[in-house]
C-alpha positions in Angstrom: 24.9 -45.4 11.7 22.4 -44.7 14.5 24.5 -41.6 15.5 24.0 -40.2 12.0 20.3 -39.9 12.6 20.6 -38.9 16.3 23.4 -36.4 16.0 22.8 -32.7 15.9 26.1 -31.1 14.8 26.7 -27.5 16.0 27.7 -25.6 12.9 27.2 -22.1 14.2 30.4 -20.7 15.8 30.5 -17.7 17.9 33.5 -15.6 19.1 32.7 -13.7 22.3 34.8 -10.9 23.8 33.7 -10.5 27.3 35.8 -9.6 30.3 32.9 -10.2 32.8 32.6 -13.9 31.8 28.8 -14.0 32.0 28.5 -17.2 30.0 30.1 -19.0 33.0 28.5 -17.2 35.9 25.9 -19.5 37.4 24.9 -20.8 33.9 24.4 -24.2 32.4 27.5 -26.0 31.1 28.4 -24.6 27.7 27.8 -27.7 25.7 24.1 -27.3 26.3 23.9 -24.4 23.9 22.9 -24.9 20.3 26.1 -23.3 19.0 29.8 -23.6 19.6 31.5 -20.5 21.1 34.9 -19.3 22.1 34.9 -16.7 24.8 37.9 -14.7 26.0 38.3 -11.5 28.2 40.1 -9.4 25.5 41.6 -9.5 22.1 45.3 -10.4 22.0 45.8 -11.3 18.3 42.7 -10.5 16.3 43.8 -11.9 13.0 45.0 -15.2 14.4 42.0 -15.6 16.6 39.6 -15.0 13.7 41.5 -17.4 11.4 41.4 -20.1 14.1 37.7 -19.6 15.0 36.1 -18.6 11.7 33.0 -17.4 13.5 29.7 -16.6 11.9 28.7 -14.6 15.0 30.8 -12.2 17.1 29.6 -10.8 20.4 31.5 -7.8 21.8 30.9 -6.5 25.3 31.8 -2.9 25.0 33.6 -1.0 27.8 33.4 2.7 28.5 37.0 3.9 29.1 38.1 7.5 29.3 41.1 8.9 27.4 43.1 9.5 30.5 42.9 5.9 31.6 43.9 4.7 28.2 46.9 7.0 28.1 48.0 5.9 31.6 47.8 2.3 30.5 48.9 2.5 26.9 51.2 -0.6 27.3 48.2 -2.8 28.0 45.7 -0.9 25.8 44.6 -4.3 24.3 43.2 -5.1 27.7 40.3 -2.6 27.2 37.3 -3.6 25.0 36.5 -0.1 23.9 35.7 1.6 20.6 39.2 1.5 19.2 39.5 -2.2 19.9 36.2 -2.8 18.2 37.5 -0.8 15.2 40.6 -3.0 15.2 38.5 -6.1 15.3 36.3 -5.0 12.4 39.3 -4.1 10.3 40.7 -7.6 10.8 37.3 -9.2 10.1 37.1 -7.3 6.8 40.5 -8.7 5.8 40.3 -12.2 7.1 36.5 -13.0 6.7 35.7 -10.7 3.7 34.1 -13.5 1.8 31.8 -14.5 4.6 31.5 -11.5 7.0 30.1 -12.5 10.4 27.3 -10.7 12.3 28.7 -8.6 15.1 26.5 -7.9 18.1 27.8 -5.0 20.3 26.4 -5.0 23.9 26.7 -2.0 26.2 26.6 0.4 23.3 25.0 3.1 25.4 23.5 5.9 23.4 24.8 4.7 20.1 22.2 2.8 18.0 22.7 0.3 15.2 22.5 2.8 12.4 25.1 5.1 14.0 27.6 2.3 14.7 27.2 0.8 11.2 28.1 4.2 9.8 31.0 4.9 12.2 32.6 1.5 11.8 31.6 1.0 8.1 30.2 -2.4 8.8 26.7 -3.3 7.8 26.5 -6.7 9.7 26.5 -5.0 13.0 23.8 -4.8 15.7 24.1 -2.4 18.7 22.4 -3.1 22.0 22.5 -0.4 24.7 22.2 -2.8 27.6 25.1 -4.9 29.2 25.7 -8.3 27.8 23.0 -10.8 28.5 23.3 -14.6 28.1 19.7 -15.3 27.5 19.3 -12.6 24.9 22.5 -13.7 23.2 21.2 -17.3 22.9 17.9 -16.2 21.6 19.5 -13.9 19.0 21.8 -16.7 18.0 18.9 -19.0 17.4 17.2 -16.3 15.3 20.3 -15.5 13.4 20.9 -19.2 12.6 17.9 -19.0 10.2 19.5 -16.0 8.4 22.9 -17.5 8.1 21.8 -21.2 7.6 22.5 -21.2 3.8 26.1 -20.1 4.5 26.7 -22.8 7.2 28.7 -25.9 6.1 26.5 -28.9 5.6 27.4 -32.4 6.9 28.0 -35.0 4.2 25.4 -37.7 3.8 27.8 -40.4 5.1 29.3 -38.4 7.9 29.2 -40.0 11.3 28.9 -38.0 14.5 30.0 -39.9 17.6 28.2 -39.2 20.9 30.3 -37.1 23.2 29.8 -39.6 26.1 31.0 -42.5 24.0 34.5 -43.9 24.5 35.1 -43.6 20.8 34.9 -39.8 21.1 38.2 -39.8 23.0 41.5 -40.2 21.2 45.1 -40.2 22.4 48.5 -40.6 20.8 50.9 -42.6 23.0 54.5 -41.7 23.3 57.3 -42.5 25.8 59.0 -39.9 27.9 61.8 -40.1 30.4 60.8 -38.3 33.6 63.8 -36.6 35.2 62.3 -34.5 38.0 58.8 -33.9 39.3 57.1 -31.7 41.8 53.5 -30.7 42.6 53.8 -27.8 40.1 56.2 -28.8 37.2 58.1 -31.7 35.6 61.4 -32.0 33.7 61.5 -34.7 31.1 63.1 -35.9 27.8 61.4 -37.2 24.7 62.4 -38.3 21.2 59.4 -36.4 19.8 59.5 -32.8 18.8 57.1 -31.1 21.2 56.1 -27.5 20.8 55.3 -25.1 23.6 51.7 -25.3 24.5 51.5 -29.1 23.8 49.2 -30.7 26.4 50.0 -34.2 27.5 48.5 -36.7 29.9 50.9 -38.8 31.9 50.0 -41.7 34.2 53.0 -41.8 36.4 53.5 -41.1 39.2 49.8 -40.2 39.1 47.3 -39.4 36.3 47.6 -35.7 35.5 47.8 -33.2 32.6 50.9 -31.2 31.8 51.5 -28.3 29.4 54.9 -28.0 27.7 56.4 -24.5 28.0 59.6 -22.6 28.2 61.9 -23.7 31.1 62.7 -21.2 33.9 65.8 -19.0 33.6 67.3 -21.0 36.5 66.1 -24.6 35.9 66.5 -27.3 38.6 68.3 -29.5 36.1 69.1 -29.8 32.4 66.3 -31.4 30.3 65.0 -31.3 26.8 61.5 -30.3 27.9 59.9 -28.6 30.8 56.1 -28.6 31.6 53.8 -27.2 34.2 51.1 -29.4 36.0 47.8 -27.9 35.0 45.2 -30.7 35.4 45.2 -32.8 38.5 42.5 -33.8 41.1 42.9 -33.2 44.8 43.3 -36.9 45.6 45.9 -37.3 42.8 47.7 -34.1 44.1 47.9 -35.7 47.6 49.2 -38.9 46.1 51.8 -36.9 44.0 52.9 -35.0 47.1 53.4 -38.3 48.9 55.4 -39.6 45.9 57.6 -36.5 45.8 58.2 -36.6 49.5 59.1 -40.3 49.4 61.8 -39.5 46.8 63.0 -36.4 48.6 63.4 -38.3 51.9 64.4 -41.6 50.4 68.1 -41.4 51.4 67.1 -40.1 54.8 64.6 -42.9 55.2 67.2 -45.4 54.2 69.6 -43.9 56.8 66.8 -44.0 59.4 66.1 -47.6 58.5 69.7 -48.5 58.8 69.9 -46.6 62.1 66.7 -48.4 63.2 68.3 -51.8 62.2 71.4 -50.9 64.2 69.3 -49.8 67.2 67.3 -53.0 66.9 70.5 -55.1 66.8 71.9 -53.3 69.9 68.6 -53.8 71.6 68.6 -57.5 70.8 72.2 -57.8 72.0 71.4 -55.9 75.2 68.3 -58.1 75.9 70.3 -61.2 75.2 73.1 -60.1 77.5 70.5 -59.3 80.2 68.9 -62.6 79.7 72.2 -64.4 80.0 73.0 -62.4 83.1 69.6 -63.2 84.5 70.1 -66.9 83.8 73.6 -66.8 85.4 72.2 -65.0 88.4 69.4 -67.6 88.6 71.9 -70.4 88.5 74.1 -68.7 91.0 71.1 -68.1 93.3 70.0 -71.8 93.0 73.6 -72.8 93.7 73.7 -70.5 96.7 70.4 -71.8 98.0 71.6 -75.4 97.5 74.8 -74.7 99.3 72.9 -73.0 102.1 70.5 -75.9 102.3 73.4 -78.4 102.4 75.2 -76.3 105.0 72.0 -76.1 107.1 71.5 -79.8 106.8 75.1 -80.5 107.8 74.7 -78.1 110.7 71.6 -79.8 111.8 73.4 -83.2 111.5 76.3 -82.0 113.6 73.8 -80.5 116.1 72.0 -83.8 116.4 75.2 -85.7 116.8 76.3 -83.2 119.5 73.0 -83.6 121.3 73.4 -87.4 121.1 76.9 -87.3 122.5 75.8 -85.0 125.4 72.9 -87.3 126.1 75.3 -90.3 126.1 77.6 -88.5 128.6 74.7 -87.6 130.8 73.6 -91.3 130.9 77.1 -92.5 131.7 77.4 -90.1 134.6 74.2 -91.2 136.1 75.2 -94.9 135.9 78.5 -94.3 137.6 
């Protein structure tokens, strides 16, 4: 209940077409603004984008493009935010949002003022600003326009509860099981019993926490699987851990072979050392035996020498007596 009193829901929605991306260039994080906005570099599907966004405010950063450049790049004409694209946008606005027409602010209008552009494009809720798009001015004008469109904004119900964005309760996930078939630093192949559409974003925890986006598989896939996804949300530390995991799988057989080779080498080494030890022990025994024999032979030789000397001495004594 305390969040009901403290919450300030952002009910003003803005749709910004800006190829420069000024709302992200050295500016505060976007959730600090008092309104919700969706910004994109160009219009790809005006009707779909307007239906999904339902904006009360549209900011259009006009481009000055000459006819020759448009003809040379006719295949990507949607890429240019010039007058014809603005006319296309307004036409779709009048079809999709005719009951609640948004205010359109056109920046970089040049020499054309508001009255002129309202007449040319047949849209009264249009403001023309000759200068390039400006974030501070856009925010200030949004605050001023909120007062004008306040009666048309949806009102929160009395018992609505708005959970603080930093609260754990503001985060929701639907758990499901998948069978991971192949994984690299860039993509994954997997199977799932659920029906997953292209564009579905999933968070997986194994082998590391990361976000993947389901999309169409390559023309030459690495293997057959029900689903293919690209890795599009992973931190540097997690990427390093994923790289180690992938390498461990890739080199698993080689590592096992190396481990077996290492075991064989270790066994041969132990056998060699044991053989050398046995040879050393045998040599030692042989050396001790040789030394003992030499000592015994020497002792025997000394004994014989002593006996010989005694016999000679006895002969000498006998001769002297005779």
